[in-house]
C-alpha positions as CSV (number, residue, x, y, z in Angstrom):
1,M,34.3,181.3,119.3
2,T,33.4,180.0,122.7
3,S,35.7,177.0,123.6
4,P,34.2,173.5,124.1
5,S,35.1,173.5,127.8
6,A,33.2,176.9,128.2
7,R,30.4,175.4,126.6
8,A,30.8,172.3,128.9
9,L,30.8,174.4,132.2
10,L,28.1,177.0,131.1
11,E,25.4,175.4,129.2
12,G,22.0,175.6,131.1
13,L,24.1,177.1,134.0
14,V,21.9,180.1,135.1
15,D,18.3,179.3,136.6
16,Y,16.7,183.0,135.9
17,A,15.2,184.3,139.1
18,G,14.4,187.8,138.3
19,L,11.4,187.9,140.6
20,F,13.8,187.8,143.6
21,P,16.0,190.5,145.2
22,P,18.1,192.6,144.2
23,A,16.2,192.7,140.8
24,A,12.8,191.9,142.2
25,L,11.0,192.4,139.1
26,S,7.4,192.2,138.4
27,M,5.9,188.7,136.9
28,D,5.3,190.5,133.8
29,D,8.6,192.2,133.3
30,A,10.5,189.0,134.6
31,V,8.6,186.8,132.1
32,A,9.5,189.2,129.3
33,E,13.0,189.2,130.2
34,Y,13.2,185.4,130.4
35,A,11.5,185.2,126.8
36,R,13.8,187.6,125.5
37,W,17.0,185.8,126.6
38,R,15.3,182.4,125.2
39,R,15.5,184.1,121.9
40,S,19.0,185.3,122.2
41,P,22.3,183.4,120.9
42,Q,23.2,182.9,124.6
43,S,20.1,180.9,125.1
44,W,22.1,177.9,125.7
45,M,23.3,179.1,128.9
46,L,19.9,179.6,130.1
47,G,18.3,177.0,132.8
48,R,14.8,177.2,134.4
49,F,12.6,180.0,135.3
50,V,12.3,180.1,139.1
51,L,9.3,181.3,140.9
52,P,7.2,180.8,144.2
53,V,4.7,178.0,143.8
54,A,2.2,180.4,145.1
55,R,2.8,182.7,142.0
56,L,2.1,180.0,139.2
57,R,-1.2,181.2,138.6
58,D,0.4,184.7,138.2
59,F,2.9,183.3,135.9
60,A,0.4,181.8,133.7
61,R,-1.4,184.9,133.1
62,A,1.8,186.7,132.2
63,A,3.5,184.1,130.1
64,E,0.1,183.4,128.0
65,A,1.5,185.2,125.0
66,H,5.1,184.0,125.2
67,L,4.7,180.1,125.8
68,P,4.8,177.8,122.7
69,E,1.9,175.9,121.7
70,P,2.3,172.2,122.3
71,G,4.7,170.5,119.9
72,A,5.7,173.8,118.4
73,G,8.8,174.4,120.6
74,E,10.6,173.2,123.8
75,P,8.4,173.8,126.9
76,W,9.6,176.3,129.3
77,R,11.1,174.7,132.4
78,L,10.3,176.0,135.8
79,S,11.6,175.4,139.1
80,A,8.9,176.3,142.0
81,L,9.8,177.1,145.5
82,L,7.7,175.5,148.0
83,G,6.4,176.6,151.4
84,A,5.7,174.9,154.5
85,D,2.5,173.2,153.1
86,V,4.3,170.8,150.9
87,H,1.0,168.5,150.0
88,G,-0.7,171.8,149.2
89,D,1.9,173.2,147.0
90,S,2.5,169.7,145.4
91,S,-1.2,169.8,144.2
92,L,-0.7,173.2,142.6
93,V,2.4,172.0,140.7
94,T,0.3,169.0,139.5
95,S,-2.4,170.9,138.5
96,F,-0.3,173.6,136.7
97,N,1.5,170.7,134.7
98,R,-1.7,169.2,133.8
99,S,-3.1,172.3,132.3
100,H,0.1,173.5,130.6
101,A,1.2,170.4,129.1
102,G,3.5,170.8,126.1
103,R,3.9,174.4,126.9
104,A,5.5,174.9,130.5
105,V,6.3,172.2,133.0
106,V,7.4,172.5,136.6
107,D,10.2,169.7,136.7
108,A,11.9,170.8,139.8
109,V,11.0,172.2,143.2
110,E,13.1,173.9,145.9
111,L,12.4,173.4,149.7
112,K,13.7,173.8,152.9
113,A,14.2,171.1,155.6
114,T,15.0,171.5,159.5
115,G,16.8,168.2,159.4
116,P,16.6,164.6,157.9
117,E,13.3,163.8,159.4
118,D,11.8,166.9,158.1
119,A,13.3,166.3,154.7
120,D,12.0,162.7,154.4
121,A,8.5,164.0,155.3
122,S,8.7,166.7,152.7
123,L,10.0,164.6,150.1
124,D,7.3,161.9,150.8
125,A,4.7,164.8,149.8
126,L,5.9,165.3,146.3
127,P,4.7,164.1,143.0
128,S,6.9,161.5,141.3
129,G,9.3,162.7,138.6
130,L,10.4,166.1,140.0
131,A,13.9,167.0,140.7
132,A,13.7,167.8,144.4
133,F,16.4,170.5,145.8
134,V,16.8,170.8,149.5
135,E,18.3,173.8,151.1
136,V,21.2,172.8,153.3
137,P,22.3,175.0,156.3
138,L,26.0,175.4,155.7
139,R,26.8,175.9,159.2
140,D,25.3,172.7,160.4
141,D,26.6,169.1,160.5
142,L,26.0,168.0,156.8
143,G,26.4,164.2,157.1
144,V,23.1,162.9,158.1
145,L,21.2,165.1,155.8
146,L,23.2,164.6,152.9
147,S,22.8,160.8,153.4
148,T,19.2,161.3,153.7
149,L,19.2,163.1,150.3
150,R,21.1,160.5,148.9
151,R,19.1,157.7,149.9
152,R,16.0,159.6,148.5
153,G,17.5,160.5,145.3
154,A,17.2,164.5,146.1
155,R,19.6,167.0,145.8
156,A,21.1,169.8,147.8
157,K,20.8,173.5,147.5
158,A,23.4,176.0,149.0
159,R,22.9,179.7,149.6
160,T,25.8,181.5,148.3
161,G,24.9,185.0,149.0
162,G,22.4,187.6,149.7
163,V,21.7,191.4,150.0
164,V,23.5,191.7,153.4
165,P,27.1,190.8,154.2
166,D,26.0,188.1,156.5
167,A,24.2,186.2,153.9
168,I,27.4,185.4,152.0
169,P,28.9,182.2,153.4
170,E,32.5,182.0,154.1
171,P,34.9,180.2,151.3
172,A,35.7,177.7,154.0
173,E,32.0,176.8,154.6
174,L,31.0,176.5,151.0
175,A,34.3,174.6,150.3
176,R,33.2,172.1,153.0
177,F,29.5,172.0,151.4
178,I,31.0,171.1,148.1
179,A,33.3,168.6,149.4
180,A,30.7,166.9,151.5
181,C,28.3,166.6,148.7
182,A,31.1,165.1,146.3
183,A,31.9,162.5,149.1
184,A,28.0,161.6,149.4
185,S,27.3,161.7,145.7
186,V,24.7,164.1,146.1
187,P,24.1,166.7,143.4
188,W,23.3,170.3,144.2
189,K,22.5,173.6,142.9
190,A,23.4,177.2,144.3
191,T,21.3,180.0,144.9
192,A,21.9,183.8,145.5
193,G,24.8,186.2,145.1
194,L,26.6,184.6,141.9
195,H,25.9,187.4,139.5
196,H,29.6,187.7,138.5
197,P,32.1,184.9,137.3
198,I,35.2,185.9,139.6
199,R,35.0,186.5,143.3
200,A,35.5,190.2,144.0
201,E,34.0,193.0,146.5
202,R,30.8,194.2,144.9
203,A,27.7,196.1,145.7
204,L,25.0,193.7,146.9
205,T,22.2,195.7,145.8
206,Y,21.4,198.2,142.6
207,E,20.6,201.0,145.2
208,P,22.9,203.7,145.9
209,G,24.7,203.1,148.9
210,S,24.3,199.5,149.0
211,P,26.4,197.6,151.3
212,R,29.4,196.2,149.9
213,A,31.2,192.7,150.7
214,P,33.4,190.0,148.7
215,M,30.7,187.9,146.4
216,H,31.5,184.6,145.2
217,G,32.2,183.9,141.6
218,F,30.2,181.3,139.7
219,L,33.4,180.3,137.8
220,N,34.9,179.8,141.0
221,V,32.1,177.9,142.5
222,F,31.8,175.5,139.4
223,A,35.2,175.0,139.0
224,A,35.5,173.9,142.5
225,A,32.6,171.5,141.8
226,A,34.3,169.9,138.9
227,F,37.8,169.6,141.0
228,A,35.9,168.3,144.1
229,R,34.3,165.6,142.0
230,A,37.8,164.6,140.9
231,G,38.8,164.2,144.5
232,A,40.4,167.4,145.5
233,P,40.1,168.3,149.2
234,A,38.2,171.0,150.9
235,E,41.3,173.1,151.4
236,V,41.9,173.1,147.7
237,L,38.5,173.8,146.8
238,E,38.6,176.9,149.5
239,A,41.5,178.3,147.7
240,V,39.8,177.9,144.3
241,L,36.8,179.8,145.8
242,R,39.0,182.5,147.2
243,E,40.7,183.3,143.8
244,E,40.2,186.8,142.6
245,D,42.5,186.8,139.6
246,A,40.5,186.0,136.4
247,S,43.6,185.3,134.6
248,A,44.2,182.2,136.9
249,F,41.3,180.3,135.2
250,H,41.9,179.1,131.7
251,L,39.2,177.7,129.3
252,D,40.4,176.2,126.3
253,Q,39.6,173.4,123.6
254,D,40.3,170.6,126.1
255,A,40.0,171.6,129.6
256,L,39.2,174.1,132.5
257,S,42.7,174.8,134.5
258,W,43.5,176.9,137.5
259,R,47.0,176.9,139.0
260,G,48.0,173.5,138.1
261,L,44.6,171.6,138.5
262,R,42.7,170.6,135.4
263,A,39.4,169.2,134.5
264,S,38.9,168.1,131.0
265,T,35.9,169.0,128.7
266,D,34.3,165.9,129.3
267,E,34.9,166.1,133.4
268,L,33.2,169.4,133.1
269,A,30.3,168.0,131.3
270,R,29.8,165.2,133.7
271,S,30.3,167.6,136.7
272,R,27.4,169.7,135.3
273,R,25.2,166.9,134.4
274,D,25.6,164.7,137.6
275,F,26.8,166.9,140.4
276,A,26.7,170.8,140.1
277,S,23.6,171.5,138.2
278,S,23.1,175.2,138.4
279,F,22.6,178.5,140.0
280,G,19.7,180.9,140.5
281,S,20.5,184.4,139.4
282,C,18.1,187.6,139.4
283,S,20.1,188.7,136.2
284,F,21.0,186.9,133.3
285,A,22.6,190.1,131.6
286,E,25.3,190.5,134.0
287,P,26.8,187.1,133.8
288,V,26.7,187.3,130.0
289,A,28.2,190.7,129.9
290,D,31.1,189.6,132.5
291,L,31.9,186.5,130.5
292,R,32.1,188.6,127.2
293,A,34.4,191.0,129.1
294,L,36.7,188.1,130.3
295,G,36.9,186.8,126.6
296,V,35.1,183.4,127.7
297,L,32.0,184.0,125.8
298,F,31.4,184.9,122.0
299,P,29.6,186.6,120.8
């Protein structure tokens, strides 16, 4: 049986991004895969379906046969990636939500900003009621931008990997981001590169001869988030992020523990609800298979 602490840590954790590399599925295949996992025993781990806002019409066509009728089931929740024309993209979101009421809803958007002023202008253009995630360059000074996001009630987004080694941030950079978000009380999500629970060197794509590099593990990242929220400094978070021994993490009835640090099940639930919301992954099957292999997930 999956432990209460694992449930608290993993519930709704994976935003499905099968349209994006390295999977790069067609819309029809990505929608079918998401629908299949929504019917599975592991559906409680599944978060939003992630797509570019420009592909909402394509999604509507592909998903028509899969979406529930109004009142017959939970609407599918979507996260839409916005482009440079935030006003125009926001209109697409509003139109989609109006035409798919009760069946599917874009309740989150993801966007980029070059700085605090750009973030302010973009957030001004959004419809009300959306969770807005603004991608933060991890190598930049985070203070002013995070202050802006907190003031606006927006959230941060960290890119944690990619299909080339240079796209993967160093553990120290990611630790600094997590610690800064905790200090600023800014919720965040991660995107890219978190297919597997524990840090390890892996192939970065599914192609033969793919480049290899150490990839961050999502258990490492979301354990570090829970510890950060409890006051752990960046150097401790970096050590958590660097951990490659799966046996160092324990998820039991009452808590997640790692080498003397402990986050209770209630603390994990609060961290996920209020701080570290989710990560985008082009695969849902890989996280499920790896968690089963580690004895974290049953069945």
